[in-house]
N, C-alpha and C positions, 0 to 999 in steps of 0.2 A: 318497428317499421318493416313492411313487406318489401323485400328487394325485388329486383327485375328477375333474378334467378328463382326467388320463391314464387313470382307470378307464372313463370313458365312451368315449374314443377307442379304447383297446387292448382292452377287454373287452366292454363293454355292447353297443356297436353290432354287433361281429361276431356276438354271440349272437342278437341281434335279426335280423339277415340270415339266420343259419342256421336260425332258426325260420320263415322264409318271409316276414317283413315287408319291404316296399319302401320306398324313400325317399319315395314318395308317401303312404305310410301312417305315416311317422314324423315327428313334429314335435319337433326337438331344441331344448333350451333354450327352451321355449314360455312366454313371458310372457302371463299371461291376466287380470291385473288392472293397473290403472294406478298403483297405490300410493295409499294414503290421504293426503289433503290434510291437513297439519299446520300449524295456525295458532297462532303464539306472538306475542301483541301485534299489530303490523303486519307481522310476518315471516310468510312462507308458504313452505312447501317441501313436497315429497311424501316419503312413506315409501317403503320398499322394495315393489316390486311382487312379486307372487307368480309363481314361474317353476317350471315342472316340468321336470325333466331330459329326460324323453320323454314325449310324448303320442301314443299309439297310436289310429289311426283305421281304421274299417272302410270309411267313405266319406269324401269330402272334408269334409262337414259332420256326420259322425257319429263322435265320439270314443267309444272303449270302454274304455281302460285308461290308467293313469298308472304310470310308472316313476321311482323316486327312486334315484339312485346315490350311494354314499359311497366315499370313498378306501379303497384296498385294505387299509390298516392298521386300518380300523374293521370292525365287524361289520355283516353286511347288516342285521340287525334295527335298527341305529341309524337307518335311513331309513324304517322302516315307519309310525311314527306320522304323519309328515309326509306320506307317500304316502297313507295313508287320509284325512287331512284334506283333501288336495287332491282325492282321488277323490269324498268327500262334497260338496265344493263344486262340482265339475264334473258331478255326477250320474252318476258311473261306478259300475260294479258290481265292477271289478277293480283291484287295486293291488299294485304290486311293488316290493320294496326289494332292492337288490343291492350288493355291493362289488366285482363283477366276477368273484368265484369262487363265492360262494353267491347263490342267489335264493330270496327268500321271497315267497309269493303270498297275498294276502288276496282270497278270494271272497265278496262280499257276498250273493250268491244262497244260499250255505250257511253264511255267517258263519264259515268255517273259514280259519284261518292256518296255513300249513304251508310247509316248505322243498321246493322242487321242483328237479329236475335242469336244466331248460331252460324257456325262455319257451314258452308254447303258440302254436301258429300262428294266423294270423288266422281260418282256417276253424274251428279248434277253439273259440276264443274266441267267435266269432259264433254258433256252434251252441249253446253253453252259454247265452248270453244269450237266443236265440230261444226256447230250451225253457223258460227260467225265466219269460220275459215273454209267453210264448204269442203269438209273432209268426208268423202263417201264412206258408208258403212263398211264396205269391202276393203278399204284402204286402212282402217284404223289398226288392224292387227299388224300389218306390215309396218306401219309407222312406229308403233310401240315396241317392236321387236328389238331386244337389246343389242348393242354393239358387240363386235368380237372382242373377247376378253384377251388383252395383251397384258401380261402381269406387270411389266415395267412401264405401261402407259395408261395413266388415269386421265380420261378425257377432261379438258379444261372447259369451262362454261362456254366460251365462244366457239369451241370446236363442236359441242353438242348442238349449239344453235345452228351453225352452218350445215351440219350433217342432216339434221332433222329438217331444215327448210329446203334443202336440195332433194331430199327423198320425197317430201310432201310435193314439191313443184313437179318432180318426174311422174308420180302417180296421179297428179291432177292434169297430166297431159303436157307439161311444159317441153319445148323442143330445143331451145337455146337458153342455158342458165349460166350465170356469172357469179363468182366468188371473189371478193376482194379482201385479201388478208396480208398484213404486213409480213415482210421477209422474217423468219424465225419463229412464226406462230404455228407451224406444223401443218402446212397445206397438204403435204404427202400423207400424212396420218389421216387427215380429213377425206382425201380421195380414196384411201384404202378402206375406210369404214363404209363410205358410200358404195363403193365397188363390191365390198363383201356383202352388204345387205341385198343389193340387187342380185347378185350371183347365187347367194344362199337361198333367196326367196323365188328363184327361178323367174324373175321378172324378165320379160322381153316385149318388143314392140307389138308382136303379133298375138300375144296372150296365150301362146303355146306352152306345153308342159316340157320346158327345156331350159338349160342355162343360157344366159345371154352371151353374145359375142361382144367383147369389150376391147377397144383400143386405147391405150395410154400413149399420148404423143408429147414430145418435148424437142427442143432444138440442140440439146447437148447430150452426148453419151453418158455423161456422169448423172444427168437427171433421170436417165432411164436405167442404167446398170445398177446404181446403188438401191433404189427402191425395189427393182425386180428381184435382185439377189437377196435382200434383207427383209425389209418390211412385208413384201408380198410373198415370201418363201411359203407361207401356209397354203397357198393355192397349188403348190406342188407341180405335177406335170401339166396342169391346166395352163401354164405360162409358156410364152414363146416370145423371142425377140426377132423382129422381122429384119432380115439382113440378106441381101442378094437373092433370096428366093421367097416365094409366098406360100408358106405352109398354112393350111386351112383346117386342121384337125383340132386345134386347141380353143380355149374359151377366153383367155386373157392375153392380149397381144401388147407388146411394147415396141415403139419404133421412134427414132429421130425423124423429123420431116424430111431432112436431107436424104436419109437412106431410101426413102419411098417416093420422093418427089420427082418430077420430070425436069429436064434441063435440056441444053443443046445436044447432049449425047445420049440421053436416056428418055423413054416415053413415060416413065413413071411406074414404079413397082406397084403403087397403090391400085393401078388399073387392073392388076391381076385378081383383085377381089371384086365381087359383084357390088353394085352400088348400094344394095340393101343388106350386105353381108354383116356390117356391125349394127348391133343395137344401141350402144352407148359409147361415146367417145369422150375422153378427158384430155384436155389440152392444157398442160402445165406451162407456167410462165407465158400465157397466151398473148401477152403484149409484145413479146420479142419478135414473133414471127410476123406480126401485124395481120390484121383483118381487111387490109385493102384488096380492092377487087383484083389486082394484078399480083397479088403476093402468093407464094407457094402455100401458105397456110390456107388461103382462101380457096385455092384450086383444089386442095384435098378435101377441105370441109364441104365445099359445094358438090363434090363428087359423091361424098357419103351423106348427102342431104337427108336421106330418111332417118339416120341415126339421131338420138337425142344426144346433144353436144353440151359438155360442161367446161367452161373456161375458168382458169384460176390464174390470178395475177396479184402482184403486191402493190400495184399503183392505182391510185384513184383517178378518175377522169381527168385527162389533161389534153392539151392540144395535139401532143405527139402520140397519144393512144386513143384518140376519138374514134378512129375506125374500129378499134376492138369493141368499144362500148356500143357503137352503132350496130355491130354484128351480133353481139351476144345479149344486148339490152342492159338494163340497170341491174346491178347486183342484187341478189336475194339477200345477201348479207355483206356488211363491211366491218372489218376489224382494223383500226388504223394503227400506225406506228406510235402516235401519241397516246392511244389507249393502252396499247401493249406496255409502254414505259410506265404510265400511271398505275397499272395493275401489277407492276413488278415482273412480268413475264419476259420483257425485253430489257436489255442493258441501256442505260442512259449514257451519254457520250460528252466529251469535252471536245472543243475545237481549237486548234493552234494554227492561226494563220501566219504563215511564213512568206516574206517577200524578198527573193533575191533582188540584188541591186539592179541588174539589168531589166527586171520586170518592172521596178519602181520607175525607172528613167527611160526605157526603151533602148535598144542597141543600133547603132549606125556604123556601117563599115567605113574604114578609111578610104579615100579616093584611090581607086585602082586596086583595092585589096582583093587577094585571091585566096581561096580556101586551101586546106591541106592537099587537095587533089589538083590544085592548079587552076581552079574554075574561078572566072571573075565573079565576085559577088555583087549583084545589082544594087545601086544605091537606094536608100531609104530607111526609114525608121521601122525596126523590126520590135514587136511587142509579144507578150505572152502567147497569143494564139499562133504566132509564127514559129515559136521555138520548137525544135525537133520536127516540125513539118516543113519549114523552108530553110531555117538556119539551125543547125546544131551546135550549140556553145558547150564544149567539153567542160569548160570551167564551171558553168551553171550547174551541170549534172554533179560535178564534183563537190560544189558547194552544198547542194542539197543532200547529197550522200553523207557529207561531213556533218551536217546538221542533225540528220536522222541518226547517225552513229552516237552523237553526243546525247541526243534525247534518250536513246536507249541506255547509254552509260548511266545517265541520271536516274533512270527508272529500274530497268531490268534488261539486261542484255539477251535474255532469253524469252522475251515477251514476242509471241509470234506477231509478224507484221506483214502486211500486204502493200505493195507500192504499184499504183496504177500509172504506167508510163504512156507515151504518146503512141508508140507502135513497138513492134517486136525488137527492132534495132535499138531503139532507145532503152528498152527494158534490158537488153544485153549490156549496153554501156553502163546503166545504173548497177547491174550486177557486178560488173568488174570493179567499179569504183568502190562499192561496199565490201567486196572481197578484199581489197587492198587496204581498206581502212580497218579491217578487222583481222588482220593477219595473225594476231596474237592467239585468235581462237581456232584457227584453221587446222593446226596440228592435231588437236584432239576432236575437232568438229569440222572435217572437211566439207560437209554439205551445209554449213551454216547459212550461206546465201545461194539461192538457186533461181534460175528463170523458168517460169511455167508459161509457156506459150505454145501454140499449135504446131509450130515449126520444130519444137523439141520432140514431138512424137511420143514414143514409149518412154523415153527417158524423162521427159517434162511430166507425163502422167504418173510415173512412178514417184517423182518428188512431190507431186500434188497429193497423192494418197498418204504419203508420210506426213505432210504438212497438215492434212485434215485429221490424222490420227492423234488423239489427245495424249496417248501414251508415247508417242515418238518426240524426242526432243529437237531433232532437226529435220528438214531445214526450219530456221528461226525466221529468215526473212525470204520472202518470194517476190520477184519482180515480174510483172505481167503488163499487158495492154488491155485487153477486153475479155480474155478467156475466163477470168475469175469473177466477172461481174454478177453472174447468176450460177446457182446450183452447186456452190461450194459452201458446205457446212464446216466451219472451223470454230467451235465453241469457245476455244481459248485464244481466239484472236485479240490482241490487246491494241494494236495499231492499224489504222487504215490510212496510208499516205497517198494523197491525190497530187500527181505530178503531171497532169494533163488537163486541158480545159474540158469541162463537162458542162454543156448548155442544156441538156434534156433532163428535166426533173424526174422522168421515168428512169433514165439511166443512173441518176444521182441516188435516188433511193435504193436502186440494187447495189451501188457501191456501198452506201451506208449500211445496208443490210448484212454485209459481210462481218460486221462486228456486233450486231445486236443480240446474238445468243449469249445466254448466261450459263457458266459453269461454276456455281458457288464452291463446289468441292475442290476446284482448282484455282480459287481465288479470282476467277473472272466475273466481276460485277459491273464494270463499266468499261469504256474503251475510249481511245482518243483518236480524233481525225486530224491528221497533220496535212494542212491544205497549202500547197505550194503555188497554186495558179489562182486563187480567189474564188474557186468554183463553189466551194462550200459555203464561204461567207455570203456570196451573192444569192445562192439558192435558198439559204435560210431565211433571207429577207423577203422571200416570195410569200405573200399572205396566204397562199394555198398549202404552203408546207405545214404538215401536220405532226411534227415532232422536234421540238426546239432542243437545242444542246444545253447542258447545264452550265457550260462556261466556255468562252472563247478568248484565246490569247492571240495577240497580234505582234509579230516581229517584222520589223521594216527598216528601211534605209531613209534617213533624213525625213521621217514622218510622212513619206509620200506613199500613197496607195494607188497602184496603177489602175486606171479606168480601162476596162475591156470593151473594145468596140462592139456595139450590139449588132452590127451588120455583118460580123464574121460568122461564118458557118463552119462547124468541124466537118472534116471529110470522112463521112461514115458511109461505107458501101452498103447497097441493099443485099439481102440474103442471096439473091440469085448471082450476085458477083463473087460470093465466097464458095470455095471448094467444100467437099463433104467434111475434110479433116481440118481445114484451115478456118476454125471457127472465128478467130479474131484477125484474120489476115486482112491487111488494108492495102489499098492501091499505092504502089511506090512511085513517088514523084521525085525530082531532083532536089537534093538537100545540099546546102552548102556547109562544110564541115570547118569550124573555126577553133583554133587551139589556144591562141594567145591571150584571150581576154581574161581580166581578173573580175571575180564575182564575189560578193560578201553578203552577210546576213547579220542583222543586229536589232537592238531595241524591242521592248516588250510592253504591250498595253493589254487591258482586260475588257472584254465585252460580257455583259450580263442581260438577262431578261429583266424587263420593267416589272413593276410590282404587280401588274395584271397577269403576268406570266404569259403574255401573247406576243410580245414584240422584243426584237433584240436592239440594244443600243449600245454605242461606245461609252464606256464609263470606267473610271479609275475604281479599283477595289475599295479604297478608303471612302470615295464619295457614295458608293453603293452601301457600305456598312453604315454611313452617317444617315443615309435616308431610311434604312430599315430601323435603326435604333430611334431615331426621332419620330418614326411612325408609331412606334410602341410606347415611348415615354416622352413626356412633355418637356422635362428638364433633368438636370443632373440629380437634384434631390429626389425627383419621382424615381429615378432608376435606383439610386442608393437605398431608398426605403424598401425596395423589393429585393435588392441583391443581398441584404444582410441576412435573409432567412435562406437556410440551405435548401428548403423545398421549393421556395420561389426562384431561387437562383438556378436550380436545376430545370425548371420550367422556362426561364429566360434562355438558358443555353440550347435546350431542346428546340425552341422556337427559332433561335438564330441559326442553329445547324439546318433545320428544314429550309431556311432561306439561303443556304449556301455559304454562311459565314463561319470561316474556320480560324480559331484564334492563332493556331500555329502559322497559317498563311498571312494573317493580319500582322502578327509580329515580325514575319520575315519582310513583308512589304514596308512597314514602317521603321525596321531596324531596331525594334524595341524587344529583344528576346528576353529580357529580365523583368519586364513590366508584368504586372498584374493584369489579367484580362479586363477586370473592372475599369482600371485607369486607361487601358487601351481604348475601350468602348467609350468612355467619357471624353478622352482626348479627341478621338475622332468625331464624336457626335456633338460635343458641347465645348471643345476647345480648352479643356482644363488641363493644367499641368500633369505630366506623367511622373508617378511614383514607382520605384522598383519594389519588388516584393520585400527585399531586405529594408529599405526605407520605411515601408509600412510597419514591419515587425519592430524595427528598432524604435519607431515613434511610440508604439504601445508600451514597450519595456521602459523607455525614458519618461513618458508623460503620465503613465498611469501605474505608478508603484503601489497606490492604494488598492488597485485590484489584486494584485499579486499578494499583498500583505495580509489579506484576509484568509489566506490558506496556509497550511503547514509547509515547512521547507521542501518535503518530498513532493508535495502537490504543486508547488511553485516550479520545481524543476521539471515535472511533467508538462505544465503549461508552456515552460520556455522551449522544451524539446518539440512540442507540437508547432510552435512558431518556427522552429528551425526547419522542421519538415516542410512547412509552408514556403520558407524561403528557397529550399532546395527543389522542391518538386511542384509548387503552385497550389492554387486555392482548393483542389479536390480534396486535400488532407485536412481542411478546416471543417469541423463538424462531422467527420467521418470517424466513427468509433473504431473502424478497422486500423487506423493508425496507432492505436495502443498496442497492437500485436506486432509491431515492427521494432527492430533495435534503433536506438538504445532504450526506447520507451518500454518495451516488454521486460527489460532487466528489473524494473519495479514490481513485477508480478503479472498475473493474468488480469483481465478486465475487472473481475469482480474485486480483486486484491487492490487494484489501482483506485476503483471507485470508493473503497473503504477509507482511503486517506482523504477523500473529499467529503466523507460523511454519508456515502451512499450514492447509488447509480443515478438518482435523480439530480442530486447536487453536482455530480460529475457533469452531466448533460447541461445543467444550467451554467456551469463555469465555462464549458466549451462554447456554448452559444453566445455568452457575454463576450468571450474572446473574439469571436467572429465579428461581433458588432464594433468591438473596439478597433479591429483591423481596418474596417471600412468607414470608421467615423470620420 
């Protein structure tokens, strides 16, 4: 029988060569995703990455078609749907499926699917694409020019799409361009490659023979300094950061909009440059400055209207960023958080919903109660949106700090953690509470907890740099208000704690994005969101949210989940109300400081995605397991008939693990640590009695002496020892020949010697297989 690999080697590759494709243009068995990270309890593994049999390229960084090959005994059409799915993901217009004899082509430019005699040549396919996408002849060489080679940066498929589409749009005369890519997907790298190609090709608006003048804008110094000094270092002296004076002799300029904008004290440094000085402007995190008519972004961008302007954002169109989309237009490419998680490029996350008692019930002062400063507290019911804005309850902050400390003790006290507080004062209060709760670590790690806010100045920036450095152990916990919502790359961040009400989906996605980066070499494959205000739980329920969590845990008092009034609006200042340095400074209003209240946290529930994977619902872990098992097997007997086979048992385990069912967690929830996983599943799904592993093993020994009697005394001893390993360690040792290599079984000899006492290897395997069947009889 000719396999798929035979088909590729004997038939497909010769046909591609015959059509004029070269080895430089053919990527064989091209893996283009990393495989989704699957978390089951505390176990983490990767799903299968997506791999195209052949990816055809016109240029080194310009793919044009995908080929899916099937074995010769199948039809060519069997591979077409997969080929079309890969083509859609990779942004390709041409997909081919073949069994080595037949070739089926799907042309997305005409939406026609048909059988063809042979693969088209590179020239033919490129001509068809150029005609459809109206790529001028003088542009194609520019478009196909390879990216700048960064040895440690291999472009991902979606980065190639974003770069190529932007370059094509610029050369086709586009003036305002938008890219929407989730946090952690490498927008800065994409901007670098776009800028490099334009600069290296001497593109400019006037068509002159000169390098373009390019401005890279952002609203945080960290978003400017880090790329300028690192990724863009290859530009050498062509770089310049605009601060205090307008240097005009360079090619690539970096600036925060605060540094060049106008305000009540300054006319605006940007006016020192002519309106047509810049050819190209990149606006990083363009949703933050807003493109409203009265915003500083808009003032600067309108002034430099002749320049081609590229906006980059992590958030799809929402009501709170509609002005940005109205200004830049629809994105030329979108890569969502959901897609990044599915591809395995972004870390999935769990959500732990924690409700302090005062958030569950509300808080009302006693009649005539005064705060610690002697101010009379106005009567009324204070709820989550009021805490730390109107009323500061020290006990509430302490309770949350205590809960977070316990969470780290249960997981890892050195897992890097960001806590988003209401304001800078609240961040300091939280820092102090965490400091006092972790005093045992402070002798050796004095910077274990730090506050990183704008008021800290250089000290805060120093802590931030160390927090971002994967080689630095401390600070482990940083408290902040808004300073770290964007521009902070902490690949090893394991926990994101939300201790402020977040209503904006745009801001929420930025907060979530602090944890989505992966560092597999440092054990960072997923992260936890600790939601103390209900913000995450509420926003995940938004039908437009595009990246569901893998698990939600809910802790509360008396089963009450506080409703957050929809008419409350967070007090968020506009950029013009902020100073250049105080990125997250908020207007100070009178607060009432209360010290004597008692606040607690208790109770745990679990939230899971429904079977469609699209909606979150409240559900007990056992109920979720029951639903999944019953969806796979109609009855106890049906499950048992499949479980007895080691091969089928592995398939069942893999399937359940992909659905988020961990036996360790199920045993913990049910309090049945000694139960066999098969019994746990059957008990939860079909209400059967639970047997421990010891009970199952003893049943076999007691009820089936005839099974053991057919073997020699030594062979019987080996079988009894295999059962003992099953009792001690679980079902993994049933049917696994590796168990013969561990003591005391290996004292009978090596595998071959042990097989001899059974009458040969085949009879040994038969004996072990029958033993498995008897255990689950």
